N, C-alpha and C positions, 0 to 999 in steps of 0.2 A: 508849604502850599496853601493858598487861601481857600476859604470855604466855597467860593464860586468855582474855582478850578476843580476842587474835589467833587463838587456836585455835577459838574460837566462830565467828569470821567465816569462817575457812578451812573449818570444818565445814559452815557454811551452804552455802558455794559447792559443796563436794563433794556435798552432799545433792541439789543441783540439777543435778549431772552434769558439773561443770567439772573439767578436768585441772589438775595442779599448776602447770604452766607458764602456763596461762591465768589462774589465780588470781593468781599472782605479778605478771603483767603488769597485771591490773585494779587491784591494790593500789598499784602504782606510778604508774598512770595517774590514780587518784583517791584521793589521801591522806585525804580526808574520811571514807572508809569506816572508817578506824581510829577516828574520833571518834564517828560516829553509832552504830556497833555493830550487832549482829546483829538486834535487835528491829526497829529502824527499817528495815534492809534487807529484812527479811521483809515488813513492812507495805507498802513500796513494790512489792515483787515481786508481792504479791497485787493491788495497785491496777492495775499494768500488765497483769496477767492479766484483770482485770475489764473492761478496755476492749476485749478481744477478741484479745489476742495469745496464740497458742498456745505452750504450755510449751516445745516444741522450738525455736520461733523466738524465744522470749523469751530463751533463753540466748545467742543471737546478738546480740540487741539490747543486752543487758547487757554483753557482751564488748566491743562497739563503743563503748558509752557508759555505763560503770560509775557515773558520777556521777548517773545517774537513780535509783540506789538510795539516794542521799544527799540528793536534792533534797526540798524540802518539798512535800507533796501539795497542800495548800491554797494555798500561796504560788506554786508554780511549775507543777506537773504538771496539776493539775485545771483551771486557767485556760486552759492551752495546749490541753488535750484538748477543752475546751468550745468554744474558738474554732475549732479544726479541724473539730469535728462540725458547726458552722454552714456550713461550706464544702462538706460532702460531701452526697451524695444517697443513699448506701447505708450500712447499718449498719456494714460492715467497712472503710469508707474511711479512718478514722482509724488503725485498727490497721495496715492495709497501708502507710500513709504512715510510720508510726513504724518498722516493720520495714525499709523502704527506707532511712530516714535517721533513726536514733534520736535524733541531736542536736537534731531539730526541737523536741523537748519541753524542751530546755534553753535555747532562745532566748526572749527576752521578746516577749510578744504586743504591748505597746505600742511597743517600740523597734524591732522587726524585722518582725513580721508585718503589723501595720496599715500601716506605711509602704510595704511592698511591695505590698500590695493597692491602695493609693492610687496608686502608681506605675503599676500596670497599667491603672487607670481613666483615667489621662492619655493612654494609648495606645489608648483606645477599647474596652478589653476589659471585658465585662460582669462584674459581681460573680460571677455563676455560673461563668463561664469562668475567671475568675481563681482561683476556689477550686478548680476542677479542675486548673488548672495547678500550683498548690501541692501538691496531693495526689498528682498524678502524679509531679512532680519536687520533693519536699520539700526537696532541697538548695538550692533557690532562696532559702530563708529565710537561709541563711548568706551569701549574696552581698551585696557592698557595692552599693547602689543607685547611688551617685555614681561609684565606681571601676570597676564592671563592667557593670551593666545600662544605665546612661545612655550608656556608651561604645558599647554594642550598638546602642542606638536611633540614636545619631549615625552609626555606621557604615552602618546600613541607610538612613538618611536620605541619606547620600552617594551611595547607588546610585540615588537618584531618588524615594525615597518621602517625602522631607522635607515635602512640602505636606500630607500627610494621615497623621497619627499612627496612625489606625486600621488603615491598610495595614500598618504595622510591627507592630501588635498582632496582626493576622491571621497574619503570618509566625510570630510567637513562639508563638501558639496551636497552629499546625500542627506546629511542632517545638520543644517547650519545652526540650529538652536542649541546643538551640542556645546557650541562655544560659549554659551551662557552659564554653563555649570562650572562649579569649582572642581578642580582636579583632586585636591586634597579632601574636600568635604563630600564629594559625590562620586566622581569617576573611579578614583583608586579604591575606596571602600567597596564599590560595586564589583570591581574587578577581583578584589581579594575574596569577596563573598562567593563569586562564581568559582574561583579556584578551590574554595573550601568544600564545594559540593562535588568536585571531581573533574572540573573542566581543565584541560591543559592549554599550554600557550597557543597551539594551532586553533583550538576552540575559541579562545578569547579573541584571536585575530578574525575569526569568522563573525563573531558577535559584533566586533567593531566595524568590520568591513560591510556586513550585510544587514545587521540589525543594531545600528548605534544607538537607537531609541532605548534599548535595554540597559545600556551602561548609564543612561541618564536618569533612570528611576531609583527611587529611594529604597534602600535594602529593607528597613524595618516596616515601612508603610505598604510596600508592594511585593517585592521579591520574596521576602521570608514568609509572609502569609501564603503565597502561592506554593512555595516549597512545602510548608506544612500540610496544605491541602493534598499535594501529591503523596506525601508520606501517609496521611490519614486514609487516602483512597487505597492504599496497599502496594504502592510501588516500593521497590527496594532501593537502597542507596545507589546501587550500581545501575538500575533501571532509570532512576531520576537523572543520573549524570548522562545517560545515553539520550534521554528525552530532551533535556535542556541543551545538550551539545548538538543535537540534531534539529531542534527547532526552539531557539532561545526565547522567542516571544511568548512561550508557554508561561514564563515567569511574570509577564505583565498583562496577560488576558485576565478579563473579569472571571473570578471564581464562580460567582452565582450565574452569570449570564452566558458564560462560554465554557469553562472547563467542566463544571459539575453536570450540566445537561448532556455533554458529549460522552463523559465517562459512564453516566447512568445509562445512556442509550447503547454504548458499547457492551456493557455487562448484561443489562437486563433484556434489551430487545435483540442484540445481535448475538448474545451468548458467547462473546469472545473474552479472551484473558488480557490482563494488562500488559503482559510481556509482548504482546503483538504491537502495542503502542510503542514500547521501548524499541522494537525493531523498525517501526515506521512512525517516528515522532511527528511527521507532518500531518498526521491524522488530525491534530488540533487546528490545522490551517483550513480545513474544509468546513463548509457551511453545513449545519445540522440538517436543515430541511431539504435544501436543494441537492446536496451531495449524499450525506450519510444515509438519511432516511429513504430518499428516492432510490439510490442504488441498491441499498439493502433489500428494499421491497422487490425490486426487479429480479435480483438474484434469488430471493426466497420463492418468488412466483415460479421460477424456472427450475428450481431445485439445484441450483449451482452453489458451489463453495470456492472460495479463493482467499488469498492473503489480503490484508489491508492495502498493501501497496499495489497489488493487481487491481484491486477494486477502485482505488481513489487516484493513483498516480497516472491519470490520463484524462483527456478532455471528454466532454459528452459524446462527441461522435465516435471516438476511438472506443469508449466504453460500450456503446451500442454495437459497434462492429465486432468487438471482442466477445461479448456475451449474448449476441442475438441468437435466436433459436436456429437460424440457418448455419451460422459459423460453428455451432456445437453439434450439428448433425454428422459432420465429417470427422 
């Protein structure tokens, strides 16, 4: 490419607000930009703007995937946009998906998107929900069905969901980002860690079905430090198993901002024992100030005592009715 053509391309990028280093990186990432030239790039830029991508976000989209400026509009971009539009329910859904993962427009509709939607249907996921999955996590289009997504389904089946594919589908709908994790490097080690602290297969199914985000967290960075904190706080191994089985997110909550303040309040302010938490693990689900402190204060003012479950396992109105001065006269 001549110096004049290169200068025109660089000039186009500078007009759009790109820095020199970013321009150089994009030209290295997509050599075809040298071939298609400024006029084609400008045409594609306007097309991407026309589907609802704001100018400021469009710079980020193009820097991540510069080959979108070299792709054929009729051959590549328009078919992909049209297909994605059929999946969405709101006008801005497609633009939002492209901003999240610009490469989605570079994948073939026939070779990638259609097989992905068909795979979701085998798991009992409706077309509408499958569409929402793709738009929420458009990176799914880049995953191999055989090497990644099928492995995920087999792993979940191994936890006891094998007889009903729709249950696996519900788990993936609940946490679509789960599909981005490696079964062998993340999910299986996490499941084995949970087994090592006393969780049984029904407990693991509960984790996968209701709290799949727990399976996605790193054992050494998150789960083990939380486990160590529970041990240091005085919970026995048996009590820890009860707490984790009853409320799995305890292993991914912030120790400093969530677990430590609640346990301190339980022991020091409420004068209760840790075994009560083992009997009611959802203690960790309740807000410190709005629930724990407020309800403990009301009970203390009225001279009333009750279990943690009686105190917390009800909404504000039921708590007031249960522990109001009038209800306790009778």
